[in-house]
Each structure stands twice: as C-alpha cells, then as structure tokens.
C-alpha positions as CSV (number, residue, x, y, z in Angstrom):
1,M,138.9,-8.5,-37.2
2,P,139.3,-10.9,-34.2
3,A,135.6,-11.7,-34.3
4,A,136.0,-15.0,-32.4
5,L,137.4,-13.1,-29.4
6,I,135.4,-9.9,-29.3
7,Q,132.2,-10.4,-31.1
8,H,131.1,-14.1,-31.3
9,P,131.1,-14.7,-27.5
10,F,128.1,-12.4,-27.2
11,M,126.2,-14.3,-29.9
12,S,124.5,-17.7,-29.9
13,Q,127.0,-20.3,-30.9
14,Q,124.2,-22.5,-32.4
15,A,123.1,-19.5,-34.4
16,L,126.6,-18.8,-35.6
17,A,127.0,-22.3,-36.8
18,E,123.6,-22.2,-38.7
19,C,124.0,-18.6,-40.1
20,N,127.3,-18.5,-41.9
21,A,128.5,-17.9,-45.5
22,R,127.5,-21.4,-46.6
23,A,124.0,-20.9,-45.2
24,M,123.7,-17.7,-47.1
25,V,124.6,-19.4,-50.4
26,D,122.2,-22.2,-49.6
27,A,119.5,-19.6,-49.0
28,M,120.2,-17.8,-52.3
29,L,120.1,-21.2,-54.1
30,S,116.8,-22.0,-52.4
31,F,115.3,-18.8,-53.9
32,E,116.6,-19.4,-57.4
33,L,115.5,-23.1,-57.5
34,A,112.0,-22.2,-56.1
35,L,111.7,-19.4,-58.7
36,A,112.4,-21.9,-61.5
37,E,109.9,-24.3,-60.1
38,V,107.1,-21.8,-59.8
39,Q,107.9,-20.5,-63.3
40,E,107.8,-24.1,-64.7
41,A,104.4,-24.6,-63.1
42,R,103.1,-21.7,-65.1
43,G,104.8,-22.6,-68.4
44,A,107.5,-20.0,-68.3
45,V,110.2,-22.7,-68.0
46,P,110.2,-26.0,-69.9
47,E,109.0,-29.1,-68.1
48,G,111.7,-30.8,-66.2
49,A,114.1,-27.8,-66.3
50,S,113.7,-26.8,-62.7
51,Q,114.5,-30.4,-61.5
52,A,117.5,-30.5,-63.8
53,M,118.7,-27.3,-62.3
54,R,118.2,-28.6,-58.8
55,K,120.1,-31.8,-59.5
56,T,123.1,-29.9,-61.0
57,L,123.3,-27.0,-58.5
58,E,122.7,-28.8,-55.3
59,A,125.7,-31.0,-56.1
60,H,127.7,-28.0,-57.2
61,D,130.5,-26.7,-54.9
62,F,130.0,-22.9,-54.9
63,D,133.3,-21.1,-54.4
64,L,132.6,-19.0,-51.3
65,E,135.9,-17.1,-51.5
66,A,135.2,-16.1,-55.1
67,I,131.7,-15.0,-54.2
68,A,133.1,-12.8,-51.4
69,A,135.7,-11.4,-53.7
70,G,133.1,-10.6,-56.4
71,I,131.1,-8.4,-54.0
72,A,133.7,-5.7,-54.4
73,S,132.9,-5.3,-58.0
74,G,129.1,-6.1,-58.0
75,G,128.1,-4.6,-54.6
76,N,126.3,-7.7,-53.3
77,A,126.7,-11.5,-53.0
78,A,124.0,-12.3,-55.5
79,I,125.8,-11.2,-58.6
80,P,128.9,-13.5,-58.3
81,F,126.6,-16.3,-57.0
82,V,124.3,-16.0,-60.0
83,K,127.4,-16.0,-62.3
84,Q,128.7,-19.2,-60.7
85,G,125.3,-20.9,-60.8
86,R,124.9,-20.1,-64.5
87,A,128.4,-21.3,-65.4
88,A,127.7,-24.6,-63.7
89,L,124.5,-25.3,-65.7
90,P,124.3,-27.0,-69.1
91,E,123.9,-24.6,-72.0
92,A,120.2,-25.5,-72.5
93,L,119.3,-24.4,-68.9
94,K,121.3,-21.2,-68.6
95,R,118.6,-18.9,-70.0
96,Y,116.1,-20.1,-67.4
97,W,118.4,-19.5,-64.4
98,H,117.6,-16.3,-62.5
99,Q,114.8,-15.5,-65.0
100,G,113.0,-12.2,-64.2
101,A,114.9,-11.7,-61.0
102,T,117.4,-9.1,-59.8
103,S,120.1,-9.3,-57.2
104,Q,118.0,-7.6,-54.5
105,D,115.4,-10.3,-54.9
106,V,118.0,-12.9,-54.2
107,V,119.6,-11.2,-51.2
108,D,116.5,-10.0,-49.5
109,T,114.8,-13.3,-49.8
110,A,117.9,-15.2,-48.6
111,L,118.1,-12.9,-45.6
112,M,114.5,-13.7,-44.8
113,L,115.2,-17.4,-45.1
114,L,118.2,-17.1,-42.7
115,L,116.2,-15.1,-40.2
116,L,113.1,-17.3,-40.2
117,P,114.7,-20.1,-38.0
118,R,116.3,-17.4,-35.8
119,L,112.9,-16.0,-35.0
120,T,111.8,-19.6,-34.1
121,S,114.7,-19.9,-31.8
122,L,114.1,-16.5,-30.2
123,D,110.5,-17.4,-29.6
124,A,111.6,-20.7,-27.8
125,L,114.1,-18.8,-25.7
126,L,111.5,-16.2,-24.7
127,V,109.1,-19.0,-23.8
128,R,111.8,-20.4,-21.5
129,C,112.2,-17.0,-19.9
130,R,108.5,-16.7,-19.4
131,T,108.3,-20.2,-17.8
132,A,111.2,-19.5,-15.5
133,A,109.8,-16.1,-14.5
134,L,106.4,-17.5,-13.7
135,S,108.0,-20.0,-11.3
136,L,110.0,-17.2,-9.6
137,M,106.8,-15.1,-9.3
138,Q,104.8,-17.8,-7.7
139,R,107.6,-18.7,-5.3
140,H,108.2,-15.1,-4.2
141,G,104.8,-13.5,-4.3
142,E,105.2,-12.8,-0.6
143,T,108.9,-12.1,-0.5
144,V,109.1,-8.4,0.6
145,M,112.0,-6.3,-0.6
146,V,112.9,-2.7,-0.9
147,G,111.6,-0.8,-4.0
148,R,114.2,1.7,-5.2
149,T,113.8,5.0,-7.1
150,L,116.6,7.1,-8.4
151,M,118.9,4.4,-7.0
152,Q,117.7,5.1,-3.4
153,Q,115.5,3.1,-1.1
154,A,111.8,4.1,-1.5
155,L,109.0,1.9,-0.4
156,P,108.4,-1.9,0.0
157,I,107.5,-4.1,-2.9
158,T,107.6,-7.9,-3.5
159,F,110.3,-9.7,-5.4
160,G,107.4,-11.4,-7.2
161,V,106.2,-8.1,-8.6
162,K,109.8,-7.2,-9.7
163,V,110.1,-10.4,-11.6
164,A,106.6,-9.8,-13.1
165,H,107.9,-6.6,-14.7
166,W,110.8,-8.4,-16.2
167,A,108.5,-11.2,-17.5
168,I,106.0,-8.8,-19.0
169,G,108.7,-6.9,-20.9
170,L,110.1,-10.0,-22.3
171,E,106.7,-11.4,-23.2
172,Q,105.6,-8.2,-24.9
173,A,108.7,-8.5,-27.0
174,R,108.0,-12.1,-27.8
175,R,104.5,-11.4,-29.0
176,R,105.8,-8.5,-31.1
177,L,108.3,-10.7,-32.7
178,A,105.8,-13.5,-33.2
179,G,103.6,-11.1,-35.1
180,L,106.2,-10.2,-37.6
181,E,106.0,-11.3,-41.2
182,L,109.2,-12.1,-43.2
183,P,108.1,-11.5,-46.8
184,V,109.5,-12.9,-50.0
185,Q,111.2,-10.5,-52.4
186,F,110.6,-10.7,-56.1
187,G,110.2,-7.7,-58.4
188,G,112.9,-7.8,-61.0
189,A,115.0,-4.9,-62.1
190,V,112.7,-2.0,-61.2
191,A,110.2,-4.0,-59.2
192,V,107.5,-4.4,-61.9
193,H,108.5,-7.9,-63.0
194,S,110.1,-7.0,-66.3
195,G,111.9,-9.6,-68.4
196,L,109.6,-12.5,-67.9
197,E,108.9,-15.0,-70.6
198,G,105.7,-17.0,-71.2
199,P,102.0,-16.5,-71.9
200,G,100.4,-13.5,-70.2
201,R,103.8,-12.5,-68.9
202,D,102.7,-9.0,-67.7
203,E,100.5,-10.6,-65.2
204,L,102.8,-13.5,-64.2
205,G,105.0,-11.5,-61.9
206,L,102.7,-11.2,-58.9
207,A,101.6,-14.9,-59.3
208,F,105.2,-15.9,-59.2
209,M,105.8,-13.7,-56.2
210,D,102.9,-15.3,-54.3
211,A,103.8,-18.8,-55.3
212,L,107.4,-18.2,-54.2
213,A,106.3,-17.1,-50.8
214,E,104.2,-20.3,-50.4
215,R,107.0,-22.5,-51.6
216,L,109.6,-20.9,-49.4
217,G,107.4,-20.6,-46.3
218,L,107.6,-16.8,-46.3
219,A,104.9,-14.1,-46.1
220,T,103.4,-12.6,-49.3
221,A,104.1,-8.9,-49.7
222,V,101.5,-6.6,-51.3
223,L,104.0,-5.5,-53.8
224,P,107.8,-5.9,-54.2
225,W,109.5,-3.9,-51.4
226,H,112.8,-3.0,-52.8
227,T,112.7,0.6,-51.4
228,D,109.8,0.1,-49.1
229,R,111.7,-1.1,-46.1
230,Q,108.9,-1.3,-43.6
231,P,109.4,-5.1,-43.1
232,I,113.1,-4.5,-42.3
233,H,112.2,-1.6,-40.0
234,A,109.7,-3.7,-38.1
235,L,112.1,-6.5,-37.8
236,A,115.0,-4.3,-36.5
237,T,112.8,-2.5,-34.0
238,G,111.3,-5.8,-32.8
239,L,114.7,-7.3,-32.2
240,D,115.7,-4.1,-30.4
241,A,112.7,-4.1,-28.2
242,A,113.5,-7.7,-27.1
243,A,117.1,-6.7,-26.5
244,G,115.8,-3.8,-24.3
245,A,113.7,-6.2,-22.2
246,A,116.6,-8.5,-21.7
247,E,118.9,-5.6,-20.8
248,K,116.4,-4.4,-18.2
249,L,116.5,-7.8,-16.6
250,A,120.3,-7.9,-16.6
251,L,120.6,-4.3,-15.3
252,D,118.4,-5.0,-12.3
253,V,120.0,-8.3,-11.5
254,S,123.5,-6.9,-11.7
255,L,122.5,-4.1,-9.3
256,L,120.9,-6.5,-6.8
257,T,124.0,-8.7,-6.9
258,Q,126.2,-6.0,-5.5
259,T,128.1,-7.1,-2.4
260,E,126.4,-4.5,-0.3
261,L,123.0,-5.7,-1.4
262,G,123.4,-9.4,-2.1
263,E,119.6,-9.9,-2.7
264,V,120.1,-12.2,-5.7
265,A,123.0,-14.0,-7.4
266,E,123.6,-15.5,-10.8
267,P,123.5,-19.3,-11.1
268,V,126.7,-21.0,-10.1
269,A,128.7,-22.6,-12.9
270,P,132.3,-23.7,-13.0
271,G,134.6,-20.7,-13.7
272,M,131.6,-18.4,-14.3
273,G,132.2,-14.9,-13.0
274,E,135.8,-15.5,-11.8
275,S,138.2,-12.6,-11.8
276,S,141.7,-12.7,-13.4
277,S,143.2,-11.2,-10.2
278,M,140.7,-11.3,-7.4
279,P,139.8,-14.9,-6.3
280,H,137.1,-13.7,-4.0
281,K,135.0,-12.2,-6.7
282,R,131.9,-13.7,-8.3
283,N,131.1,-11.3,-11.1
284,P,127.7,-11.1,-12.8
285,V,129.1,-12.2,-16.1
286,R,125.8,-13.4,-17.6
287,C,124.4,-9.9,-17.0
288,A,127.5,-8.4,-18.6
289,L,127.1,-10.6,-21.7
290,I,123.4,-9.7,-22.0
291,R,124.0,-6.0,-21.6
292,G,127.0,-6.1,-24.0
293,A,124.9,-7.9,-26.6
294,A,121.9,-5.6,-26.1
295,R,124.0,-2.4,-26.5
296,Q,125.2,-3.7,-29.8
297,V,121.7,-4.5,-31.0
298,H,120.7,-0.9,-30.1
299,G,123.5,0.4,-32.3
300,H,122.6,-1.9,-35.2
301,A,118.9,-0.8,-34.9
302,S,120.0,2.8,-35.4
303,V,121.8,1.9,-38.7
304,V,118.7,0.1,-40.0
305,L,116.4,2.9,-39.0
306,N,118.5,5.5,-40.7
307,A,118.3,3.4,-43.9
308,A,114.5,3.3,-43.9
309,A,114.1,5.9,-46.7
310,Q,115.8,4.6,-49.8
311,P,115.9,6.4,-53.2
312,L,113.7,5.7,-56.2
313,E,113.6,2.1,-57.2
314,R,116.8,0.8,-55.6
315,G,118.8,1.8,-52.5
316,L,122.4,3.1,-52.9
317,G,124.2,2.1,-49.8
318,E,121.2,2.2,-47.6
319,W,120.1,-1.3,-48.6
320,H,123.6,-2.6,-48.4
321,A,124.0,-1.2,-44.8
322,E,121.1,-3.3,-43.6
323,W,122.5,-6.7,-44.1
324,A,125.1,-7.1,-41.3
325,P,123.2,-5.2,-38.6
326,L,120.1,-7.3,-39.2
327,L,121.8,-10.7,-39.0
328,D,124.1,-9.6,-36.2
329,S,121.2,-8.3,-34.2
330,A,119.4,-11.6,-34.4
331,L,122.5,-13.5,-33.4
332,L,123.3,-11.2,-30.5
333,L,119.8,-11.2,-29.2
334,E,119.7,-15.0,-29.4
335,G,122.9,-15.1,-27.4
336,A,121.5,-12.6,-24.9
337,L,118.3,-14.6,-24.4
338,E,120.3,-17.9,-24.0
339,Q,122.0,-16.2,-21.0
340,A,118.7,-14.7,-19.8
341,A,116.9,-18.0,-19.8
342,V,119.7,-19.6,-17.7
343,L,119.8,-16.6,-15.4
344,L,116.0,-16.8,-14.7
345,E,116.0,-20.6,-14.4
346,G,118.8,-20.7,-11.9
347,M,118.7,-17.4,-10.1
348,E,119.6,-17.5,-6.5
349,V,117.2,-15.4,-4.4
350,H,118.2,-14.3,-0.9
351,P,115.1,-13.2,1.1
352,E,117.2,-12.8,4.3
353,A,119.3,-10.2,2.5
354,M,116.1,-8.5,1.4
355,R,114.9,-8.4,5.0
356,R,118.2,-7.0,6.1
357,N,118.2,-4.3,3.5
358,L,114.6,-3.3,4.5
359,A,116.0,-2.4,8.0
360,V,119.1,-0.5,6.7
361,T,117.3,2.9,7.2
362,G,116.1,1.9,10.6
363,G,112.6,1.9,9.3
364,G,112.9,5.1,7.3
365,I,111.3,3.6,4.3
366,M,108.1,3.3,6.4
367,A,108.1,7.0,7.3
368,E,105.3,7.7,4.8
369,P,102.7,5.4,6.3
370,V,103.9,6.4,9.8
371,S,103.5,10.0,9.0
372,R,100.0,9.4,7.7
373,L,99.1,7.6,10.9
374,L,100.5,10.5,13.1
375,A,99.1,13.4,11.1
376,P,95.6,13.4,12.7
377,V,97.2,13.3,16.1
378,V,100.1,15.8,15.9
379,G,99.5,17.6,12.6
380,Q,101.0,17.1,9.1
381,D,104.3,19.0,9.6
382,A,105.0,17.5,13.0
383,A,104.2,14.0,11.7
384,K,106.8,14.2,8.9
385,R,109.4,15.5,11.3
386,I,108.7,12.9,14.0
387,S,108.7,10.0,11.5
388,A,112.0,11.1,10.1
389,E,113.6,11.7,13.5
390,A,112.5,8.3,14.8
391,A,113.9,6.6,11.7
392,E,117.3,8.2,12.2
393,T,117.3,7.2,15.9
394,A,116.4,3.7,15.0
395,R,119.1,3.5,12.4
396,L,121.8,4.8,14.8
397,T,120.7,2.8,17.8
398,G,119.6,-0.4,16.2
399,R,116.3,-0.3,18.0
400,P,113.0,-1.2,16.2
401,Y,111.4,1.7,14.5
402,A,108.0,1.1,16.2
403,E,109.7,1.1,19.6
404,V,111.4,4.4,19.0
405,L,108.2,5.9,17.8
406,A,106.3,4.7,20.8
407,G,108.8,6.3,23.1
408,H,108.9,9.7,21.3
409,E,107.7,12.4,23.6
410,E,105.2,13.7,21.2
411,V,103.7,10.3,20.4
412,A,103.9,8.4,23.7
413,G,100.5,7.6,25.0
414,R,98.7,9.2,22.1
415,V,99.0,6.3,19.5
416,E,98.6,2.6,20.3
417,A,101.8,0.6,20.0
418,T,100.1,-2.0,17.9
419,E,99.1,0.7,15.4
420,L,102.7,1.9,15.2
421,E,103.9,-1.6,14.6
422,R,101.4,-2.1,11.8
423,A,102.3,1.2,10.2
424,S,106.0,0.4,10.3
425,D,105.7,-3.2,9.0
426,P,106.9,-3.3,5.4
427,A,104.9,-6.5,4.7
428,L,101.7,-4.6,5.5
429,Y,102.4,-1.7,3.1
430,L,102.6,-3.4,-0.3
431,G,99.8,-1.5,-2.2
432,S,98.4,-3.6,-5.0
433,S,101.5,-5.9,-5.2
434,R,99.5,-9.1,-4.7
435,A,96.8,-8.1,-7.1
436,Q,99.4,-7.1,-9.7
437,L,101.1,-10.4,-9.4
438,Q,97.9,-12.3,-10.0
439,R,97.0,-10.1,-12.9
440,A,100.5,-10.5,-14.4
441,I,100.4,-14.3,-14.1
442,A,97.0,-14.4,-15.8
443,W,98.3,-12.3,-18.7
444,L,101.5,-14.3,-19.1
445,E,99.6,-17.5,-19.1
446,G,97.2,-16.1,-21.7
447,K,94.1,-16.2,-19.5
C-alpha cells in the first residue's frame, strides 16, 4: 500500500514519527518491565530481577520484521515479542518474564501508552483552535453577514457568531477527550489473574493491576476489560466527535471561499492550494485535508463501534479489528487539527464581500422584518406580497430596498422612510447575536 502518498499526508507527521512499529515495541516493553517491577515490590519476583531484565532488554535490538511475521501465526504482536524478550534473557530470569500476563494485556496497555501522548497533543491543538477562534470572534462581533439555510440566503447574522459555533463544537470535543481515561490492562489468560506466584497470590492480581496503572501513568480499571470495550468505545467516539467538529469548520469555510461568495479565504502559503492545470485557482486545500481525514475517522469509528460486543472472555477478530482504526483515528485527527489551527489562526476575512452578498437579493433577506412593519398598515397578505415585490425590483434595478419600498404605491405616505430604512438594515436585525457572542466567549474562557 502506497501509504506515504495516499494516507500519511492526512495525518500528523510528528505523530507518525512518534507512533510507529518501534514505538509499539517500546510500549510493550514498558508494560513488561513495569509488571516485573510491581511484582518484585510484592515479593513475586526475586529482588533485583526486574532491574536485571531492564538492563538486558532495553539494550536488546528487537527484530521488528520477525515480530511482524510472527503475527500471522499468533494473531497479535505480543506473542512474537514476548518470545524474543524471553530468548534474550538469562536462564535465571526467563520464568519471571511476562508472569501472569496474557497477550491482550500487553497489546491493550501498549496501545494506551501510544495514545496517551496523542491525547496530549490533541488537547494542545484544540486549545490553539480555541485561542484563534476567540480572537476572530472578538474582531468580528459586529461583522454582519448572510446566514444561510438549506444552502440559500436566509437572514443576517454576524461572522463572530458563526465562528462561535465552530469554537464551541471544537471545545466541546476537547473537554470530552480531556475527560477520557486510558486504563491499564492486566488480567491474565481469562481476566482473573491466574498463574501468579508468591504469597497470597489469589489477591495479588488486582494489586498488581493498580500498581501497574500508577507506574505507567494510566488509569486504573475496576476490573480487567478484555471483553468490556467501553474504554475503547468512549475513545473512538470521542475522536470521532472531534473530527466532526473540525469537519464542520472546514465545510463552512470551503463553502464561504467559493469564488461567487469570497467571504473568507484560507491563509496564504507558498504553493498551497495551487492547481495542476489552472494557474488562477486557489483551492481550499486545508479544508480538503481536514474533511478527508475526518471522513476516514468516521469510518474507523464504525469499525470500533461494531466490535463493542465481544464474546466470552476474549474477542475473536473484534479485538483485533480495533487496533489500526484506533491509532489511525488519532493520527488523522491530529493531522486535521494541525490544519484547523493554522486555518483559524491565519484565516482571511473579507467584510466587504459579506456586505456585497447581503445586497445580492436586493434586500430580499430583510423581507421578513419589512413585512412585519407593513402588516399593521396594509394587512398580513399584502405585506408579504409588497416586501417580496420590492425586493425583486431592488435586485433588478440596483436601487436601495428602502427606496423602492417608500415609492411603492401601497406604501408611499403611509410608512415613514426612516422606519423603512431601519426595517431593511441587516445590521439592525441580528436577534441575540451580540448576547450569544458574549455568552460563548465566557463559556470558552471558562467563566
């Protein structure tokens, strides 16, 4: 698979460098060495054995190709990894390696260790997005633009409120991800800590599990979760929610960058957005990368959600299906948020285009408030007809909507011109836009 050409460009390059096969082996080794250390602390491993293991195995060059090849016969990376680790140890230490653990303990914990720094990076990127969005909101709280429903012009809003909705979606996703717990996995063959040595071994399993969590910086589970995939379900849906928030931003921006609208533009960067055949084009490529990544995350989430119910004490294919979608989702989301942060930080906003587009209908978007003004004078049905007729005349002639209204035979002399001007002024028909903006800012800032 030409991943470098069709998959990796949508991902965070830093995350790709930090989340590779070598990192997976290092994470599995961290689990095994931490397990030996907590077992030694409770007398299940001879004193000094865990340190001897660490000295030997941290210097050992694990054969990644052999581990990859071994997955075909064992079904997961832990089995060939454990074999290599045991083979590298002196005979006296072999029996204490991987004691009481099973392959799922190794893989699940390693995945959590790989994902832990990814969640930290995602949080930092979402904070960047929030900061940039707040700046845009404060600068454009009074920038009036067209609000659109069903892809058509509807009523006026402010650009600040539009950005507020993007920011709230992203911040909701950030808080959701920040509340996730990545738990350690340790249960042994059938998740009841069989095969442990040492005094009071029947009670040691949970103590080892808790100590492992503390040593590795992971959360403590209530019980081993081999076929209780709630932590994975929560993680997958949390990543997907953040992807959806980023996609909403990219979708709106890409629509507003259309040549006919031109209300915003992506930040300028050398070569960014160029076409292979049309020199005049400036394509919203950052939006395309965000949306492409998000769509893949949505697909990965469906795989994980469909693997939530796993049989008996160990999944058969369901567990195995989770690994790639989980990691890919994190890397794709990180890539999408890198683009989103740059997009929000450098977005070009064109208020003049927003004003131009407000006038495209000749004032038709103000037909509702105008109709409301006219209704007591000419009746409800006539008010709707007159406001629509005047808007079409204004559009065709290029005359101001209020002027056309004032000259309408059924309105002339019956409604003050100043009232018509106020009713047809988009800046005076913004509903709770200003209050919403202040409320959103306060929420985003945690006040």
